[in-house]
Backbone bond lengths (Angstrom), bond angles and torsions (degrees), N, CA, C in turn:
res aa  C-N    CA-C-N  psi(-1)  N-CA   C-N-CA  omega(-1)  CA-C   N-CA-C  phi
1 M - - - 1.442 - - 1.521 108.95 -
2 L 1.306 116.22 126.03 1.455 120.91 -179.41 1.521 110.55 -83.05
3 S 1.319 115.94 136.26 1.454 119.56 175.80 1.533 108.75 -81.27
4 I 1.305 115.37 165.99 1.459 120.35 179.52 1.529 110.10 -62.89
5 R 1.306 116.41 -38.28 1.470 121.24 179.82 1.527 110.60 -62.81
6 Q 1.348 116.96 -43.57 1.463 120.45 179.35 1.526 110.91 -64.58
7 K 1.342 115.89 -41.93 1.456 120.34 -179.42 1.526 111.52 -63.98
8 T 1.322 116.95 -43.75 1.464 119.43 -179.91 1.526 111.16 -65.60
9 K 1.327 117.27 -34.50 1.461 120.29 177.17 1.528 110.61 -66.13
10 I 1.326 116.83 -42.39 1.463 121.03 178.37 1.522 110.00 -63.34
11 I 1.338 116.95 -43.81 1.459 121.17 179.86 1.524 110.28 -62.96
12 K 1.322 116.36 -41.81 1.467 120.96 179.82 1.525 111.12 -64.38
13 D 1.336 117.27 -39.30 1.463 121.64 -177.46 1.525 113.04 -74.06
14 T 1.328 118.07 -36.26 1.463 119.94 -172.22 1.522 114.11 -112.08
15 G 1.316 118.37 -9.29 1.463 120.70 -176.74 1.514 112.73 -69.52
16 I 1.322 115.25 154.04 1.454 121.49 179.42 1.533 109.99 -78.06
17 H 1.327 116.16 -38.79 1.463 120.94 177.39 1.526 108.68 -138.10
18 A 1.317 117.50 -178.92 1.471 122.07 -171.14 1.525 113.63 -62.40
19 N 1.309 117.81 -40.58 1.469 121.03 -176.51 1.523 112.91 -100.37
20 D 1.300 117.32 23.19 1.466 122.48 -176.78 1.528 110.50 -79.28
21 T 1.323 116.29 114.65 1.461 120.00 176.20 1.520 112.22 -126.54
22 G 1.319 118.20 -10.15 1.454 119.88 -173.03 1.505 115.68 -116.99
23 S 1.320 117.96 0.36 1.461 118.85 -179.26 1.527 109.81 -68.08
24 P 1.319 117.44 155.28 1.465 119.82 179.77 1.524 113.18 -57.96
25 E 1.334 116.92 -34.25 1.458 119.90 179.97 1.524 111.76 -61.50
26 V 1.327 115.45 -45.85 1.466 120.12 -179.70 1.523 110.24 -66.22
27 Q 1.328 116.66 -43.45 1.457 119.94 -179.24 1.523 111.30 -62.89
28 V 1.329 117.29 -41.26 1.469 120.71 178.79 1.526 110.31 -65.10
29 A 1.328 116.90 -41.80 1.467 120.36 -179.37 1.528 111.22 -64.00
30 I 1.332 117.33 -42.88 1.468 120.85 178.83 1.525 110.29 -66.43
31 L 1.324 116.88 -44.01 1.464 119.76 177.98 1.526 111.49 -61.97
32 T 1.325 117.51 -38.78 1.455 120.95 179.14 1.518 110.86 -62.21
33 K 1.313 116.83 -44.24 1.472 120.91 179.05 1.531 110.58 -63.37
34 R 1.338 116.96 -42.65 1.467 120.24 178.85 1.530 111.21 -66.02
35 I 1.329 116.70 -37.86 1.465 121.00 178.97 1.523 110.41 -63.87
36 V 1.324 116.75 -42.72 1.470 120.48 179.59 1.531 110.07 -62.44
37 E 1.342 117.24 -45.23 1.463 120.39 -179.87 1.526 111.51 -64.21
38 L 1.328 116.68 -42.20 1.457 120.07 -178.75 1.526 111.38 -69.93
39 T 1.317 117.87 -32.48 1.457 121.35 176.31 1.523 110.57 -64.15
40 D 1.345 116.07 -42.02 1.467 119.73 176.56 1.524 111.04 -62.58
41 H 1.326 116.83 -39.72 1.463 121.25 178.16 1.530 110.63 -62.31
42 L 1.339 115.85 -43.05 1.466 119.23 -177.18 1.517 112.84 -72.08
43 K 1.328 117.97 -19.90 1.461 119.75 174.46 1.521 110.77 -67.88
44 K 1.332 116.21 -33.07 1.468 120.59 178.97 1.520 111.67 -83.95
45 H 1.335 116.60 -37.77 1.466 121.99 -175.23 1.528 109.08 -115.18
46 K 1.307 115.65 81.16 1.458 121.83 -172.73 1.533 114.10 -65.08
47 K 1.321 117.90 -26.12 1.458 120.21 -175.63 1.525 113.69 -97.51
48 D 1.314 117.69 12.15 1.459 122.26 -179.62 1.529 109.04 -82.32
49 N 1.322 116.46 80.54 1.455 121.40 -174.69 1.517 113.18 -72.83
50 H 1.316 118.38 -26.64 1.462 120.61 177.86 1.532 110.32 -65.55
51 S 1.315 116.80 -43.60 1.457 120.40 177.85 1.524 110.92 -69.18
52 R 1.322 117.05 -34.53 1.462 120.49 178.49 1.529 110.34 -62.94
53 R 1.332 117.24 -39.17 1.452 121.08 178.24 1.531 110.37 -65.84
54 G 1.317 116.93 -39.89 1.453 120.57 176.19 1.521 111.88 -63.34
55 L 1.330 115.80 -38.34 1.456 120.96 177.98 1.524 110.72 -62.13
56 L 1.314 116.56 -44.12 1.462 120.08 179.53 1.524 111.34 -62.69
57 G 1.316 117.05 -36.83 1.461 120.79 176.44 1.518 112.14 -65.44
58 M 1.326 116.31 -40.95 1.468 120.47 178.39 1.526 111.31 -65.47
59 V 1.328 116.64 -40.64 1.464 120.32 178.40 1.525 109.84 -63.08
60 A 1.317 117.51 -40.80 1.463 121.46 178.77 1.532 110.72 -65.51
61 D 1.329 117.71 -41.54 1.465 120.92 177.76 1.524 111.16 -62.56
62 R 1.333 115.84 -44.34 1.460 119.96 179.23 1.515 110.65 -61.78
63 Q 1.322 116.88 -41.71 1.459 120.61 179.72 1.526 111.32 -63.93
64 T 1.332 117.09 -37.41 1.461 121.20 177.80 1.528 110.46 -63.09
65 H 1.331 116.85 -45.42 1.460 120.52 178.90 1.529 111.07 -64.73
66 L 1.326 117.15 -40.08 1.461 120.14 179.34 1.526 111.61 -66.29
67 T 1.311 116.93 -38.40 1.465 120.47 177.84 1.524 110.58 -63.67
68 Y 1.330 116.38 -41.92 1.465 121.58 177.46 1.529 110.33 -60.38
69 L 1.333 116.31 -47.53 1.457 120.02 179.88 1.522 111.71 -62.45
70 K 1.311 116.82 -43.50 1.465 121.31 -177.76 1.531 111.02 -62.94
71 K 1.316 115.77 -38.47 1.456 120.84 -177.31 1.534 111.65 -74.75
72 N 1.340 117.23 -43.40 1.461 121.13 -172.06 1.525 114.85 -98.81
73 Y 1.330 117.82 -29.40 1.464 121.77 -176.80 1.537 109.74 -138.38
74 P 1.319 117.49 75.23 1.466 119.58 -174.58 1.531 114.25 -60.81
75 K 1.335 117.98 -34.78 1.470 119.43 -179.94 1.525 110.86 -68.05
76 R 1.332 116.89 -42.56 1.463 120.49 178.00 1.522 110.39 -65.28
77 Y 1.342 116.87 -36.48 1.465 121.57 177.19 1.528 110.85 -62.43
78 A 1.333 115.93 -46.71 1.462 119.89 -178.90 1.527 111.20 -63.31
79 T 1.322 116.43 -41.71 1.468 120.43 179.39 1.522 110.91 -63.52
80 L 1.325 116.39 -45.26 1.467 120.81 -177.70 1.524 111.90 -65.75
81 T 1.313 117.66 -45.87 1.461 119.55 -178.46 1.523 111.26 -65.41
82 K 1.331 116.40 -34.53 1.451 119.49 176.45 1.531 111.10 -68.12
83 K 1.331 116.67 -41.76 1.463 121.53 -178.80 1.525 111.83 -66.16
84 L 1.337 116.82 -40.02 1.464 121.18 -177.90 1.524 113.37 -88.94
85 G 1.322 116.88 -10.14 1.464 120.23 -179.36 1.519 112.76 72.03
86 L 1.326 117.07 38.83 1.471 120.69 -177.69 1.512 113.43 -93.36
87 K 1.306 117.82 -9.49 1.472 120.26 179.04 1.527 109.69 -71.50
88 K 1.313 114.95 144.86 1.467 119.74 179.87 1.492 111.21 -86.91
């Protein structure tokens, strides 16, 4: 679970402008942070299938946003993936 302080820091780091909360970049960054936290949780609690299903949904949402960015704004996509370390 992300705290308000963590969320505002992510928004400040990846947002396009000061009040940006809905751009794909911000959404991908928040989803990435939640995915990392949930992955750590699932390493400890291997049988938590409800959380695993939520994780799969978050990964799918992030992939949808990344596909949108890649298709419509390739420069913003490249910058974001480099900043978040999502490139393989």
